[in-house]
BATI-601083 format. One record per residue (C-alpha): residue number from 1; residue in three letters; chain; x negated, z, y. Coordinates in steps of 0.001 Angstrom, whole numbers. Layout:
<site NUM, ALA, A, <X, Z, Y>>,
...
This chain:
<site 1, UNK, A, <85, -260, -191>>,
<site 2, UNK, A, <-1510, -1479, 2799>>,
<site 3, UNK, A, <-1658, 651, 6788>>,
<site 4, UNK, A, <552, 3405, 5765>>,
<site 5, UNK, A, <2678, 5014, 7849>>,
<site 6, UNK, A, <3755, 8359, 6688>>,
<site 7, UNK, A, <2119, 11416, 4477>>,
<site 8, UNK, A, <2692, 12269, 839>>,
<site 9, UNK, A, <1606, 15328, -4>>,
<site 10, UNK, A, <3167, 17117, -3028>>,
<site 11, UNK, A, <1945, 20179, -4314>>,
<site 12, UNK, A, <1582, 20837, -8404>>,
<site 13, UNK, A, <1504, 23426, -10902>>,
<site 14, UNK, A, <1681, 20366, -13396>>,
<site 15, UNK, A, <4035, 21743, -15306>>,
<site 16, UNK, A, <6994, 19299, -16812>>,
<site 17, UNK, A, <8483, 18824, -13239>>,
<site 18, UNK, A, <4985, 17927, -12126>>,
<site 19, UNK, A, <5276, 14420, -12923>>,
<site 20, UNK, A, <9595, 13286, -12215>>,
<site 21, UNK, A, <8302, 14960, -8335>>,
<site 22, UNK, A, <6014, 12264, -8591>>,
<site 23, UNK, A, <8071, 10194, -9248>>,
<site 24, UNK, A, <9941, 11134, -6437>>,
<site 25, UNK, A, <7420, 11250, -4262>>,
<site 26, UNK, A, <6377, 7346, -5205>>,
<site 27, UNK, A, <9752, 6242, -4631>>,
<site 28, UNK, A, <10102, 7676, -1614>>,
<site 29, UNK, A, <6956, 6327, -188>>,
<site 30, UNK, A, <8138, 3525, -643>>,
<site 31, UNK, A, <10957, 3301, 692>>,
<site 32, UNK, A, <9598, 4326, 4423>>,
<site 33, UNK, A, <5394, 3473, 3524>>,
<site 34, UNK, A, <4182, 6787, 2813>>,
<site 35, UNK, A, <858, 7577, 1197>>,
<site 36, UNK, A, <-170, 9831, -1745>>,
<site 37, UNK, A, <-1921, 13340, -2470>>,
<site 38, UNK, A, <-1313, 15118, -4958>>,
<site 39, UNK, A, <-2826, 18474, -4677>>,
<site 40, UNK, A, <-3542, 21970, -7241>>,
<site 41, UNK, A, <-4349, 25477, -6734>>,
<site 42, UNK, A, <-6756, 26527, -9467>>,
<site 43, UNK, A, <-5449, 30705, -9646>>,
<site 44, UNK, A, <-8673, 33296, -10766>>,
<site 45, UNK, A, <-5433, 34558, -12014>>,
<site 46, UNK, A, <-4629, 31600, -14772>>,
<site 47, UNK, A, <-8735, 31655, -15911>>,
<site 48, UNK, A, <-9161, 34578, -18470>>,
<site 49, UNK, A, <-10333, 37121, -18289>>,
<site 50, UNK, A, <-14551, 37928, -19438>>,
<site 51, UNK, A, <-16637, 40170, -20159>>,
<site 52, UNK, A, <-19879, 38927, -18117>>,
<site 53, UNK, A, <-20645, 36718, -15796>>,
<site 54, UNK, A, <-22166, 34125, -17707>>,
<site 55, UNK, A, <-19448, 33695, -19904>>,
<site 56, UNK, A, <-16322, 34126, -16568>>,
<site 57, UNK, A, <-18835, 31138, -15144>>,
<site 58, UNK, A, <-17946, 28787, -18420>>,
<site 59, UNK, A, <-14884, 30650, -18580>>,
<site 60, UNK, A, <-14272, 28483, -14511>>,
<site 61, UNK, A, <-16144, 25554, -15371>>,
<site 62, UNK, A, <-14042, 24657, -18366>>,
<site 63, UNK, A, <-10882, 26026, -16688>>,
<site 64, UNK, A, <-12012, 23693, -13937>>,
<site 65, UNK, A, <-12503, 20803, -16141>>,
<site 66, UNK, A, <-9018, 21089, -18102>>,
<site 67, UNK, A, <-7646, 21069, -14575>>,
<site 68, UNK, A, <-8794, 17935, -13306>>,
<site 69, UNK, A, <-8508, 16004, -16009>>,
<site 70, UNK, A, <-4387, 17412, -15804>>,
<site 71, UNK, A, <-4635, 15692, -12469>>,
<site 72, UNK, A, <-6680, 12602, -13589>>,
<site 73, UNK, A, <-4007, 11703, -16451>>,
<site 74, UNK, A, <-664, 12416, -14216>>,
<site 75, UNK, A, <-1829, 10907, -11886>>,
<site 76, UNK, A, <-3920, 7117, -13509>>,
<site 77, UNK, A, <-131, 7286, -15862>>,
<site 78, UNK, A, <1730, 6560, -13283>>,
<site 79, UNK, A, <-732, 5243, -10622>>,
<site 80, UNK, A, <-1048, 2464, -13358>>,
<site 81, UNK, A, <2808, 2501, -13439>>,
<site 82, UNK, A, <4099, 1948, -10129>>,
<site 83, UNK, A, <1313, 59, -8520>>,
<site 84, UNK, A, <266, 2856, -5568>>,
<site 85, UNK, A, <-2826, 4390, -4402>>,
<site 86, UNK, A, <-2479, 8205, -5175>>,
<site 87, UNK, A, <-5738, 10841, -4032>>,
<site 88, UNK, A, <-5583, 13915, -5704>>,
<site 89, UNK, A, <-7845, 16879, -5518>>,
<site 90, UNK, A, <-7746, 20630, -6195>>,
<site 91, UNK, A, <-9315, 23851, -4955>>,
<site 92, UNK, A, <-10050, 26995, -6957>>,
<site 93, UNK, A, <-8534, 30209, -5001>>,
<site 94, UNK, A, <-5660, 32124, -3275>>,
<site 95, UNK, A, <-3039, 29953, -3834>>,
<site 96, UNK, A, <-1119, 30270, 266>>,
<site 97, UNK, A, <-4371, 29955, 2075>>,
<site 98, UNK, A, <-5521, 27220, -230>>,
<site 99, UNK, A, <-2523, 25194, 425>>,
<site 100, UNK, A, <-2531, 26072, 4022>>,
<site 101, UNK, A, <-5971, 25101, 4586>>,
<site 102, UNK, A, <-4244, 21590, 2871>>,
<site 103, UNK, A, <-1596, 21047, 5253>>,
<site 104, UNK, A, <-4093, 21524, 8069>>,
<site 105, UNK, A, <-6491, 18903, 6862>>,
<site 106, UNK, A, <-4304, 16923, 5961>>,
<site 107, UNK, A, <-1486, 16932, 7994>>,
<site 108, UNK, A, <1462, 15342, 6048>>,
<site 109, UNK, A, <4649, 14469, 7059>>,
<site 110, UNK, A, <6765, 15788, 3715>>,
<site 111, UNK, A, <5517, 17502, 1339>>,
<site 112, UNK, A, <7350, 17455, -2244>>,
<site 113, UNK, A, <7547, 20240, -4188>>,
<site 114, UNK, A, <9007, 20389, -7761>>,
<site 115, UNK, A, <12525, 21902, -9195>>,
<site 116, UNK, A, <12376, 24608, -11252>>,
<site 117, UNK, A, <14460, 27031, -12845>>,
<site 118, UNK, A, <16130, 29995, -11034>>,
<site 119, UNK, A, <14158, 33912, -11274>>,
<site 120, UNK, A, <10367, 32410, -12312>>,
<site 121, UNK, A, <8110, 33279, -10458>>,
<site 122, UNK, A, <5764, 30542, -10330>>,
<site 123, UNK, A, <3720, 27938, -8246>>,
<site 124, UNK, A, <6773, 26215, -7677>>,
<site 125, UNK, A, <8720, 29350, -7259>>,
<site 126, UNK, A, <11830, 31197, -4503>>,
<site 127, UNK, A, <8616, 32878, -2550>>,
<site 128, UNK, A, <6838, 29235, -2577>>,
<site 129, UNK, A, <8995, 27371, -1397>>,
<site 130, UNK, A, <10615, 29895, 999>>,
<site 131, UNK, A, <6812, 30148, 2298>>,
<site 132, UNK, A, <6950, 26206, 2343>>,
<site 133, UNK, A, <9651, 26340, 4428>>,
<site 134, UNK, A, <8891, 28957, 6830>>,
<site 135, UNK, A, <5250, 28014, 7739>>,
<site 136, UNK, A, <5807, 23721, 7601>>,
<site 137, UNK, A, <6753, 22066, 10519>>,
<site 138, UNK, A, <7287, 19143, 8425>>,
<site 139, UNK, A, <10673, 17903, 6649>>,
<site 140, UNK, A, <10593, 18666, 2739>>,
<site 141, UNK, A, <11566, 17474, -469>>,
<site 142, UNK, A, <12548, 18755, -3598>>,
<site 143, UNK, A, <12548, 16614, -6808>>,
<site 144, UNK, A, <15942, 16708, -9056>>,
<site 145, UNK, A, <15494, 18595, -12297>>,
<site 146, UNK, A, <16746, 15549, -13992>>,
<site 147, UNK, A, <17144, 12850, -11152>>,
<site 148, UNK, A, <14622, 10391, -9781>>,
<site 149, UNK, A, <14839, 8538, -6525>>,
<site 150, UNK, A, <15781, 5296, -6773>>,
<site 151, UNK, A, <14803, 1876, -4713>>,
<site 152, UNK, A, <18893, 510, -5187>>,
<site 153, UNK, A, <21446, -1050, -3880>>,
<site 154, UNK, A, <24156, 1536, -6049>>,
<site 155, UNK, A, <21280, 4932, -4794>>,
<site 156, UNK, A, <23982, 6833, -2224>>,
<site 157, UNK, A, <22750, 8725, 1087>>,
<site 158, UNK, A, <24128, 11763, 1051>>,
<site 159, UNK, A, <24216, 15246, 3650>>,
<site 160, UNK, A, <25112, 18457, 3068>>,
<site 161, UNK, A, <26665, 20025, 5918>>,
<site 162, UNK, A, <23871, 17797, 8300>>,
<site 163, UNK, A, <25576, 15021, 11003>>,
<site 164, UNK, A, <23633, 11355, 11327>>,
<site 165, UNK, A, <22654, 12832, 13956>>,
<site 166, UNK, A, <21034, 15529, 12965>>,
<site 167, UNK, A, <18633, 13492, 11113>>,
<site 168, UNK, A, <14881, 13095, 12223>>,
<site 169, UNK, A, <14582, 9947, 14212>>,
<site 170, UNK, A, <15507, 7057, 11936>>,
<site 171, UNK, A, <15806, 8499, 8441>>,
<site 172, UNK, A, <18627, 6348, 8237>>,
<site 173, UNK, A, <17378, 2904, 8688>>,
<site 174, UNK, A, <14689, 3160, 6228>>,
<site 175, UNK, A, <16813, 4200, 3373>>,
<site 176, UNK, A, <19834, 1832, 4536>>,
<site 177, UNK, A, <17559, -632, 4247>>,
<site 178, UNK, A, <17666, -384, -302>>,
<site 179, UNK, A, <20983, 1772, -88>>,
<site 180, UNK, A, <24348, -498, 886>>,
<site 181, UNK, A, <26641, 2458, -75>>,
<site 182, UNK, A, <28016, 4220, 2390>>,
<site 183, UNK, A, <26879, 7404, 3921>>,
<site 184, UNK, A, <28550, 10524, 2356>>,
<site 185, UNK, A, <29152, 13130, 4483>>,
<site 186, UNK, A, <30109, 17252, 2360>>,
<site 187, UNK, A, <31069, 19717, 4546>>,
<site 188, UNK, A, <31505, 23463, 3361>>,
<site 189, UNK, A, <33345, 25596, 6105>>,
<site 190, UNK, A, <34774, 28567, 6375>>,
<site 191, UNK, A, <39173, 28767, 6345>>,
<site 192, UNK, A, <39660, 29947, 9389>>,
<site 193, UNK, A, <37878, 27006, 10946>>,
<site 194, UNK, A, <39814, 23507, 12031>>,
<site 195, UNK, A, <39002, 20266, 10056>>,
<site 196, UNK, A, <35378, 18434, 11260>>,
<site 197, UNK, A, <35769, 18208, 15098>>,
<site 198, UNK, A, <32581, 15229, 15007>>,
<site 199, UNK, A, <34562, 11356, 14310>>,
<site 200, UNK, A, <33048, 9352, 12434>>,
<site 201, UNK, A, <33358, 5230, 13627>>,
<site 202, UNK, A, <33970, 3187, 9818>>,
<site 203, UNK, A, <31712, 1105, 11979>>,
<site 204, UNK, A, <28885, 3710, 10367>>,
<site 205, UNK, A, <29884, 3578, 7732>>,
<site 206, UNK, A, <30454, 6986, 6414>>,
<site 207, UNK, A, <32420, 9211, 4068>>,
<site 208, UNK, A, <33086, 12925, 4250>>,
<site 209, UNK, A, <34448, 15637, 2399>>,
<site 210, UNK, A, <34745, 19329, 3290>>,
<site 211, UNK, A, <34956, 22665, 1103>>,
<site 212, UNK, A, <36422, 25558, 2196>>,
<site 213, UNK, A, <33486, 28100, 2336>>,
<site 214, UNK, A, <33898, 30288, -1640>>,
<site 215, UNK, A, <31692, 31341, -3742>>,
<site 216, UNK, A, <31865, 27729, -5612>>,
<site 217, UNK, A, <32261, 25899, -2950>>,
<site 218, UNK, A, <28234, 24843, -3768>>,
<site 219, UNK, A, <29593, 24513, -7575>>,
<site 220, UNK, A, <31850, 21795, -6195>>,
<site 221, UNK, A, <30061, 19561, -4280>>,
<site 222, UNK, A, <27219, 19220, -6988>>,
<site 223, UNK, A, <30332, 17532, -8880>>,
<site 224, UNK, A, <30912, 15379, -5677>>,
<site 225, UNK, A, <27530, 14709, -5758>>,
<site 226, UNK, A, <27328, 13828, -9074>>,
<site 227, UNK, A, <30452, 11880, -8396>>,
<site 228, UNK, A, <29663, 9614, -5959>>,
<site 229, UNK, A, <25873, 8577, -7242>>,
<site 230, UNK, A, <23212, 10336, -4683>>,
<site 231, UNK, A, <20530, 9925, -5134>>,
<site 232, UNK, A, <18925, 11861, -1784>>,
<site 233, UNK, A, <21110, 14989, -606>>,
<site 234, UNK, A, <19678, 15251, 3403>>,
<site 235, UNK, A, <20389, 19077, 5048>>,
<site 236, UNK, A, <18761, 19620, 8426>>,
<site 237, UNK, A, <16840, 23597, 8431>>,
<site 238, UNK, A, <17513, 23619, 12446>>,
<site 239, UNK, A, <21167, 22377, 12992>>,
<site 240, UNK, A, <21605, 22749, 16385>>,
<site 241, UNK, A, <22266, 26675, 18089>>,
<site 242, UNK, A, <26108, 25555, 18848>>,
<site 243, UNK, A, <26339, 24000, 15436>>,
<site 244, UNK, A, <29324, 25121, 13265>>,
<site 245, UNK, A, <27557, 24873, 10149>>,
<site 246, UNK, A, <26633, 29377, 10415>>,
<site 247, UNK, A, <25975, 29595, 6699>>,
<site 248, UNK, A, <23401, 26565, 6327>>,
<site 249, UNK, A, <20448, 28548, 4473>>,
<site 250, UNK, A, <22631, 30235, 1850>>,
<site 251, UNK, A, <23938, 27046, 1592>>,
<site 252, UNK, A, <20493, 25460, 1517>>,
<site 253, UNK, A, <19119, 27630, -1188>>,
<site 254, UNK, A, <22330, 27294, -3537>>,
<site 255, UNK, A, <21802, 23758, -3231>>,
<site 256, UNK, A, <18298, 23655, -4542>>,
<site 257, UNK, A, <19909, 25824, -7531>>,
<site 258, UNK, A, <22518, 24065, -8710>>,
<site 259, UNK, A, <22155, 20206, -7324>>,
<site 260, UNK, A, <20405, 18172, -9016>>,
<site 261, UNK, A, <19087, 15026, -7492>>,
<site 262, UNK, A, <16527, 15350, -4946>>,
<site 263, UNK, A, <16804, 16735, -1683>>,
<site 264, UNK, A, <14807, 16425, 1467>>,
<site 265, UNK, A, <15204, 19155, 4301>>,
<site 266, UNK, A, <13650, 17954, 7352>>,
<site 267, UNK, A, <13302, 18817, 11019>>,
<site 268, UNK, A, <15362, 17453, 14084>>,
<site 269, UNK, A, <11732, 18500, 15735>>,
<site 270, UNK, A, <10151, 17149, 12559>>,
<site 271, UNK, A, <7511, 14431, 13956>>,
<site 272, UNK, A, <8182, 12701, 11380>>,
<site 273, UNK, A, <9891, 8984, 12155>>,
<site 274, UNK, A, <11257, 7590, 8968>>,
<site 275, UNK, A, <12062, 3634, 10048>>,
């Protein structure tokens, strides 16, 4: 891919979900003309305990070697299949500090995370996702568990408690070049609220669904996301202050767990310009 416009950074734990996350990164990169870097942190806690300094050095060298081979295998297979160049690297150290340093050095527009089962603390667990959302100013793509972003016209773009105006400038432009179906907007509102005040003209090719805020609201959204063949669901984590979607934070957390399609969490103030 020549002269990429945007940079995607895939943070991987080399688990089974790693390949799916990289697949999603590759497909999104094709749509927006992006480059891809893959990064892994080998934590000291991942290395078996050792009896002396010699054993320690030998064990660390072995883990470095194994990690390097795993990264090469992961990247080589997808890079060859998709005909796209992918850069991969890893470091030994503290997870969060090494990731922050990599973000500072790489300056990505989008960070890609694999989706893991809830209540499991690991490299890409709940606390780490929260850490990334707190410390990264760009957009974050949470990979779908079983579904990958597809670059075909049969896919639909979905928005959760978000309008096209809430997305970074031009985000729909690149996606709409490949996606011909109407955009699906999903709103979760409180029972006391009136229907969505935003009016959408037919020319915008948008279909809106509204759900009453309840314990199973996101379950209902997940069902409609599946029925409407949504390939990518966008959410703005910093909706406008006067927005009526006050429960958006909890919606995002629940959506990550219950909705299996890739979720792109964006910021309107992000520097990313997907066009």
